[in-house]
C-alpha positions in Angstrom: -41.9 56.6 43.1 -40.4 54.3 40.6 -36.9 53.0 41.2 -34.6 52.7 38.3 -32.5 49.6 38.0 -28.8 50.2 37.5 -27.0 47.6 35.6 -23.3 47.4 36.2 -21.1 47.5 33.1 -19.5 44.3 32.4 -16.5 43.3 30.2 -17.6 41.6 27.0 -17.7 37.8 27.2 -15.2 36.5 24.8 -15.6 33.1 23.2 -12.7 30.7 24.0 -10.2 30.4 21.3 -10.7 27.5 18.9 -8.8 24.4 19.8 -5.7 23.7 17.7 -5.0 20.3 16.4 -2.3 19.9 19.2 -4.9 20.9 21.8 -7.3 18.3 20.5 -4.7 15.6 20.5 -3.6 16.4 24.1 -7.2 16.4 25.3 -7.8 13.0 23.7 -4.6 11.5 24.9 -5.4 12.5 28.5 -8.6 10.4 28.3 -7.1 7.2 26.8 -6.1 4.1 28.6 -3.5 1.8 27.1 -1.6 4.3 24.9 1.9 3.1 24.0 4.7 5.7 24.3 8.2 4.5 23.2 11.2 5.3 21.1 12.8 3.0 18.5 14.9 3.3 15.4 12.1 2.2 13.0 9.5 4.9 13.0 6.0 4.1 11.5 3.0 6.4 11.2 -0.3 4.5 11.3 -2.6 6.8 9.4 -6.4 6.1 9.4 -8.2 7.9 6.6 -11.3 8.8 8.7 -11.5 10.9 11.9 -10.3 9.7 15.3 -13.7 8.7 16.5 -14.1 6.3 13.7 -10.5 5.0 13.5 -10.3 4.3 17.3 -13.4 2.1 16.9 -11.5 -0.1 14.4 -10.3 -3.3 16.0 -8.0 -4.1 13.1 -6.3 -0.7 13.3 -5.8 -1.1 17.1 -4.4 -4.6 16.6 -1.8 -3.5 14.1 -0.8 -0.7 16.4 -0.1 -3.2 19.2 1.6 -5.7 16.8 4.1 -3.1 15.5 4.8 -1.6 18.9 5.6 -5.1 20.2 8.7 -5.1 18.0 11.8 -3.9 20.0 13.1 -2.1 16.9 9.9 -0.2 15.9 7.6 2.4 17.2 4.1 3.0 15.6 2.3 6.2 16.2 -1.3 6.9 15.3 -2.7 9.7 13.1 -6.1 10.3 11.6 -8.0 12.3 9.0 -9.1 15.7 10.2 -12.5 15.9 12.1 -13.5 18.6 9.6 -11.8 18.2 6.3 -13.0 21.4 4.8 -11.8 23.4 7.7 -8.5 21.6 7.7 -8.0 22.4 4.1 -8.8 26.1 4.7 -6.3 26.3 7.5 -3.7 24.0 5.9 -3.9 22.1 9.1 -1.0 19.6 9.6 -1.5 15.9 10.1 0.3 15.0 13.3 0.8 11.7 15.1 -0.8 11.4 18.6 2.0 9.9 20.5 4.8 12.4 19.7 2.9 15.2 17.8 5.3 14.9 14.8 4.2 15.5 11.2 3.2 12.3 9.5 5.3 13.3 6.4 8.5 13.1 8.6 8.1 9.4 9.1 9.9 7.0 6.7 7.0 4.6 6.6 3.3 5.6 6.5 0.8 2.7 6.8 -2.9 3.2 6.1 -5.9 0.9 6.8 -8.6 1.3 4.2 -12.0 -0.1 5.3 -14.3 0.7 2.4 -14.3 2.3 -1.1 -15.7 5.7 -0.2 -12.7 6.3 2.2 -10.5 6.8 -0.8 -11.3 10.5 -1.2 -10.5 11.2 2.4 -7.3 9.1 2.1 -6.0 11.3 -0.8 -6.9 14.5 0.9 -5.2 13.4 4.2 -2.0 12.5 2.4 -1.9 15.9 0.7 -2.4 17.7 4.1 0.5 15.6 5.4 2.7 16.9 2.6 2.8 13.5 0.9 1.9 13.4 -2.9 -1.0 10.9 -3.2 0.2 9.7 -6.6 2.9 7.1 -6.3 4.5 8.5 -9.5 5.0 11.9 -7.9 6.7 10.7 -4.8 10.5 10.8 -4.4 11.9 7.9 -2.4 14.6 10.1 -0.8 12.1 12.8 0.3 8.8 11.1 0.9 7.7 8.2 3.1 7.1 4.7 1.8 3.3 4.3 1.6 1.9 0.9 2.7 -1.8 0.1 2.7 -4.0 -2.7 3.9 -7.4 -3.2 5.7 -10.8 -4.7 5.0 -11.0 -3.4 1.5 -8.3 -5.9 0.4 -10.8 -8.8 0.8 -12.8 -7.4 -2.1 -11.2 -5.0 -4.6 -8.2 -2.9 -3.6 -7.2 -2.2 -7.3 -8.4 1.5 -7.1 -5.5 2.0 -4.7 -3.1 1.0 -7.5 -1.8 4.5 -8.4 -1.4 5.5 -4.7 0.1 2.6 -2.7 3.8 1.5 -2.9 2.7 -1.8 -1.5 -0.5 -3.4 -0.1 -0.8 -6.1 2.5 -3.7 -8.4 1.4 -6.1 -9.8 4.1 -5.2 -10.4 7.7 -2.1 -8.5 8.3 -0.9 -9.4 11.9 1.8 -11.7 10.6 2.6 -10.4 7.1 3.2 -6.9 8.4 6.3 -8.0 10.3 7.8 -9.5 7.1 7.0 -6.2 5.3 8.8 -4.2 8.0 11.8 -6.5 7.9 12.1 -6.1 4.1 11.9 -2.4 4.3 14.5 -2.2 7.1 16.9 -4.5 5.3 17.6 -2.1 2.4 17.3 1.6 1.7 17.1 1.3 -2.0 13.5 1.8 -3.2 13.6 -0.6 -6.2 15.2 -3.3 -4.1 12.6 -2.8 -1.5 9.8 -3.3 -4.0 11.4 -6.4 -5.4 11.8 -7.8 -1.8 8.2 -7.1 -1.0 6.9 -8.6 -4.2 8.5 -11.9 -3.1 6.5 -12.0 0.1 3.2 -14.0 -0.1 0.0 -11.9 0.2 1.8 -8.6 -0.6 0.7 -6.7 -3.7 3.3 -4.3 -5.2 1.3 -2.3 -7.9 4.5 -1.1 -9.7 5.5 -4.7 -10.3 2.2 -6.7 -10.2 0.0 -4.2 -12.0 -3.6 -5.1 -11.2 -2.9 -8.8 -10.6 -3.6 -9.5 -7.0 -2.1 -12.1 -4.7 -4.2 -14.2 -2.3 -5.3 -12.8 1.0 -3.5 -13.8 4.2 -5.0 -15.8 7.1 -3.4 -15.7 10.5 -2.6 -18.6 12.8 -5.6 -19.0 15.1 -3.7 -20.2 18.1 -1.2 -17.4 18.3 -3.1 -14.4 16.9 -6.8 -14.7 17.9 -8.6 -13.1 19.4 -7.8 -9.5 18.3 -8.5 -7.1 21.1 -8.4 -3.4 21.8 -5.1 -1.8 22.9 -6.7 1.5 23.8 -10.0 2.3 25.5 -11.3 5.9 25.3 -14.6 7.8 25.7 -13.9 9.8 22.5 -15.0 7.2 20.0 -18.2 6.0 18.2 -18.0 3.1 20.8 -17.4 5.2 23.9 -15.3 3.5 26.6 -15.8 0.1 25.1 -13.2 -2.7 25.2 -13.4 -4.4 21.8 -12.6 -8.1 21.4 -13.2 -10.8 18.8 -15.4 -13.8 19.4 -14.7 -15.3 16.0 -13.2 -14.4 12.7 -14.8 -15.1 9.4 -18.3 -16.6 8.8 -19.9 -20.0 8.3 -22.7 -18.6 6.2 -23.0 -18.2 2.4 -24.9 -14.9 1.9 -24.4 -14.2 -1.8 -23.7 -10.4 -1.4 -21.2 -10.6 1.4 -17.4 -10.6 1.1 -16.9 -12.2 4.5 -18.8 -15.4 3.6 -17.9 -19.1 4.4 -15.6 -19.4 1.4 -13.4 -16.5 2.6 -10.2 -17.5 4.4 -11.5 -20.9 5.5 -14.8 -19.7 7.0 -15.5 -19.2 10.7 -12.7 -19.5 13.2 -14.0 -19.5 16.8 -12.4 -18.2 19.9 -13.1 -20.1 23.1 -15.0 -18.4 25.9 -12.1 -18.9 28.2 -9.7 -17.1 25.8 -12.1 -14.3 25.4 -12.4 -13.7 29.2 -8.7 -14.1 29.7 -8.1 -10.9 27.6 -10.8 -8.7 29.2 -9.2 -6.3 31.8 -10.6 -6.4 35.3 -11.6 -2.8 35.3 -13.6 -3.0 32.0 -17.1 -1.6 32.2 -18.3 -2.2 28.6 -17.3 -4.9 26.1 -17.9 -4.9 22.4 -18.0 -8.4 20.9 -16.7 -8.2 17.3 -16.9 -10.4 14.3 -18.8 -11.1 11.1 -21.2 -13.5 12.8 -20.9 -13.0 16.6 -24.4 -14.4 17.3 -23.3 -17.7 15.6 -20.8 -18.4 18.4 -22.1 -21.6 20.1 -21.6 -20.0 23.6 -22.6 -16.5 22.8 -25.5 -16.5 25.3 -23.2 -17.7 28.1 -20.7 -15.0 27.2 -23.2 -12.3 27.3 -24.8 -13.5 30.6 -21.3 -13.9 32.2 -20.5 -10.3 31.3 -23.9 -9.1 32.6 -23.3 -11.0 35.9 -20.1 -8.9 36.3 -22.1 -5.7 35.7 -20.3 -5.2 32.3 -22.3 -3.6 29.5 -22.3 -5.5 26.2 -22.4 -4.6 22.5 -22.5 -7.1 19.6 -21.4 -6.2 16.1 -23.8 -8.7 14.4 -27.1 -10.3 15.4 -28.7 -12.8 13.1 -32.5 -13.1 13.6 -32.6 -16.9 13.3 -30.1 -17.1 16.2 -32.2 -15.0 18.6 -34.0 -16.8 21.4 -35.8 -15.7 24.5 -32.8 -16.5 26.6 -30.5 -14.6 24.2 -32.6 -11.5 24.1 -33.0 -11.6 27.9 -29.2 -11.7 28.2 -28.8 -8.8 25.9 -31.3 -6.8 28.0 -29.3 -7.6 31.1 -26.2 -6.4 29.2 -27.7 -3.0 28.6 -29.5 -3.3 25.3 -32.4 -1.0 24.9 -33.0 -1.5 21.1 -32.8 -4.9 19.5 -30.9 -4.7 16.2 -30.8 -7.3 13.6 -30.6 -7.8 9.8 -33.7 -8.1 7.5 -31.5 -7.7 4.4 -34.1 -8.2 1.6 -37.4 -6.4 1.5 -39.3 -9.6 0.6 -39.1 -13.3 1.5 -38.4 -14.1 -2.2 -35.3 -11.8 -2.2 -34.0 -13.1 1.1 -34.1 -16.6 -0.4 -32.0 -15.4 -3.4 -29.5 -13.8 -1.0 -29.3 -17.1 0.9 -30.3 -15.4 4.1 -31.9 -17.2 7.0 -34.0 -14.2 8.0 -37.5 -15.5 7.5 -40.7 -13.9 8.4 -41.1 -16.1 11.4 -37.7 -15.1 12.7 -38.4 -11.4 12.3 -41.8 -11.7 13.8 -40.4 -13.6 16.8 -37.7 -10.9 17.2 -40.4 -8.2 17.5 -42.3 -10.3 20.0 -39.1 -10.9 22.1 -38.1 -7.2 21.9 -41.5 -6.3 23.4 -41.5 -9.0 26.0 -38.1 -7.8 27.3 -39.0 -4.2 27.4 -36.9 -3.0 24.4 -37.7 0.4 23.1 -37.6 -0.6 19.5 -36.6 -3.2 16.9 -34.1 -1.9 14.4 -33.8 -3.8 11.1 -31.1 -3.3 8.5 -32.3 -3.6 4.9 -31.0 -3.4 1.3 -33.0 -2.0 -1.6 -32.1 -2.1 -5.3 -31.3 -5.8 -5.3 -31.2 -7.9 -8.5 -34.7 -8.7 -9.8 -36.3 -6.4 -7.2 -39.6 -4.9 -8.1 -42.2 -2.6 -6.5 -44.1 -5.7 -5.4 -41.1 -6.6 -3.1 -41.2 -3.1 -1.7 -45.0 -3.3 -1.1 -44.5 -6.6 0.7 -42.0 -4.9 2.9 -44.4 -2.1 3.7 -47.1 -4.6 4.7 -44.8 -6.7 6.8 -43.2 -3.8 8.7 -46.7 -2.3 9.3 -47.6 -5.6 11.0 -44.4 -5.6 13.0 -45.0 -2.0 14.1 -48.2 -3.1 15.9 -45.9 -5.2 18.2 -43.0 -2.9 18.8 -41.7 0.4 17.4 -39.7 -0.2 14.2 -36.6 1.6 12.8 -35.3 0.7 9.4 -31.6 1.4 8.4 -31.6 1.1 4.6 -28.6 0.9 2.3 -28.7 0.6 -1.5 -27.3 -2.7 -2.7 -23.7 -2.5 -4.0 -22.2 -5.6 -5.7 -18.7 -6.5 -4.5 -15.8 -8.5 -6.0 -15.3 -12.0 -4.6 -19.0 -12.6 -4.1 -21.5 -14.6 -6.1 -23.2 -11.2 -7.0 -20.0 -9.7 -8.3 -20.6 -7.6 -11.5 -24.3 -7.1 -10.8 -25.2 -3.6 -12.0 -26.3 -0.8 -9.8 -30.1 -0.5 -9.9 -29.9 3.2 -10.8 -30.0 6.3 -8.6 -33.5 7.2 -9.7 -34.7 3.6 -9.2 -33.3 3.4 -5.7 -34.6 6.8 -4.7 -38.0 5.8 -6.1 -38.0 2.6 -4.0 -36.9 4.6 -0.9 -39.7 7.1 -1.5 -42.2 4.2 -1.8 -41.1 2.8 1.5 -41.2 6.2 3.2 -44.8 6.9 2.0 -46.0 3.4 2.8 -44.5 3.5 6.3 -45.2 7.1 7.2 -46.3 7.1 10.9 -45.5 3.4 11.2 -41.7 3.1 11.1 -38.6 5.4 11.3 -37.0 5.1 7.8 -33.4 6.1 7.6 -31.7 5.5 4.3 -28.1 6.2 3.2 -27.5 8.2 0.0 -28.2 6.5 -3.4 -25.7 8.8 -5.1 -22.8 7.9 -2.9 -23.8 4.2 -3.0 -23.4 4.6 -6.8 -19.9 6.0 -6.3 -19.1 3.1 -4.0 -20.3 0.6 -6.7 -18.1 2.2 -9.4 -15.1 1.8 -7.1 -16.1 -1.7 -5.9 -16.3 -2.8 -9.6 -13.5 -0.6 -10.9 -9.7 -0.6 -11.0 -6.8 1.8 -11.3 -8.7 4.2 -13.6 -11.5 4.5 -11.1 -9.0 5.4 -8.4 -7.4 8.0 -10.6 -10.8 9.5 -11.3 -11.3 9.9 -7.6 -8.1 11.8 -7.5 -9.5 14.2 -10.2 -12.8 14.4 -8.4 -11.1 15.4 -5.1 -9.0 18.0 -6.9 -12.2 19.5 -8.3 -13.9 19.8 -4.9 -15.1 16.3 -4.0 -18.8 16.8 -4.6 -20.9 14.1 -6.1 -21.1 16.1 -9.4 -17.2 16.1 -9.4 -17.1 12.3 -9.0 -19.7 11.8 -11.8 -17.8 14.1 -14.2 -14.5 12.5 -13.3 -15.8 8.9 -13.8 -17.3 9.9 -17.2 -14.2 11.8 -18.3 -12.0 8.8 -17.6 -14.2 6.4 -19.3 -14.9 4.4 -16.2 -18.6 4.9 -16.9 -20.1 5.9 -20.2 -21.4 9.4 -20.6 -24.9 9.8 -22.0 -27.4 12.6 -21.6 -30.1 11.7 -19.0 -28.9 8.2 -18.8 -29.7 6.0 -15.8 -26.5 5.0 -14.1 -26.9 1.2 -14.4 -24.0 0.2 -16.6 -21.1 -1.9 -15.3 -18.0 0.4 -15.0 -15.4 -0.4 -17.7 -11.8 -0.5 -16.5 
C-alpha cells in the first residue's frame, strides 16, 4: 500500500527588505577601523564622485580626510557617489555623509577629489542628487555650499571643471587645503572669498582666472610624506589593506605619462624606516603606493620585511626592468599569485618611442621568474592605438605573447591610448574607435586560446580623450550628455552640438577637439 507524503503548509518566505542608504552606511561604518568622529564649527563634506569601494581605496582622499580633521576648528565627513546611480536617480536617493548621516547639501563647504576625466559625469549626477546645482552659475552663495575641487586630474587638464567648481586646488593639496579653509572661514562674502582664494598660489578660481591655470603644488617631503591610510575596511577594492606611500613622483620620462620625472621635481623617496614607523602593529595587509614603487632602492628589503612579519603585500606599480629573482621571490612570500607588470607598447619599436624600459628580454625574464616561483599567471598591461602604430606592431605582439604563453599563462589588460596634457604626447589624436576596435579584434583572434585578452572600451576611451584635450566647452557638453541620459550616444551628440568635435557623417573620430 502506497503511503502518501503530507507536506505541511508553510508561510511564504519573504525576501528581506532592500537596504536603505542609511543601512548601508551603518553596516560599512561598523566594519571600519580608524574612522574619525568629532564636532567642530567648520563643517566640510568630502564628496568622492565614485562609489565607496573606489573612494576608500584612494590614498589621496584618505589623506585629505585626516589633514582636515586634524584642524581643531574643522570636521570633515565622507560621502560618495551611489553604488547604483540609475537606482539612486529612480529613488531620488539622498547623498549623506558617513560620519553623521547628514545631507551633503547642508554643509557650507563641499570638497571633491577628481581622479580622471570620465568621473565628471558621475560628479555632476552626484551633486544633483545632493541638491546642489552642478553649474556654478546656478548656485546661490546663501543657499548652496561652496564647491571646492582637486585631485589627480589637476596634474593634467582640469579645465573641463571650469563651469562647475568655485575653486580648484592644483596638485598636492595637503598644505594648500589649509590655506583655502582659512580663507573661506575668514569671510562670509562670496566675492571676497573668491578674491582671497585667487591670491593663494596653486589655487585656480575659474570665475576670475578663466582657463588660465596656476602651477601645481608640491608638499614638503619631511613633514608630509609618506601619505598613509586613515581608515582600513574590508569593503573596498583593496580589502582590509593599509595603504602607504613608498615614494611620490617618478624618475622616468615615459612620453605618455603625466607623472613623469619632470612633474613636481621627479621622485621623492620615503625611507624604509619612515614607512615602517607608520604601519600599525595589527596590520595584516599593506599596499605600497606610488607612481614607481618598484624603483625604490630598498623595495625588496621592504617586501621581505613585511613577509617576515606575515603581512600580505600589494604594489601599485611593477616595472619589468626592475624585477629580479630575489624581488619576485619576495613578492611570492608576500602573497602574490599573479605577477603583474607593464608591457605598454605592443612592439619593441613603439616601446622605444614611449621611452619605456620594458624590453623583450625583461618581459621574457618576467615570465620565466613567474613560472619559477609558482605564479599562476603573468599579467601585462598594454596600450593600443599609439601614434605610428600599424598592424605589423599588433602582429609582433601576437607572436611575442604566443611565445610567452608557452612559459606561463598570460593575461593582457589593454587600454586604448589617450593623449594627456603636460606630456610630450599632448595633442596627439585619438587613433579612432573603429581603428582601435580593429586592433583589439586582431589581438583577440591572434591570441585565441593562448592568452586572456581583456580590453577597456574604445568608445569611452574616446570620451576620455575629448575631455583630456578639451576645456570648459567639453565640460558643459558632459553636462548636456548627462541630462540626456549619459549614454555614449548622448556624449557624442553633445560633443558635436557644442562644437567640441566636428560633426560629419560616418567620420572616424580622429580629429583634435577644438575648444
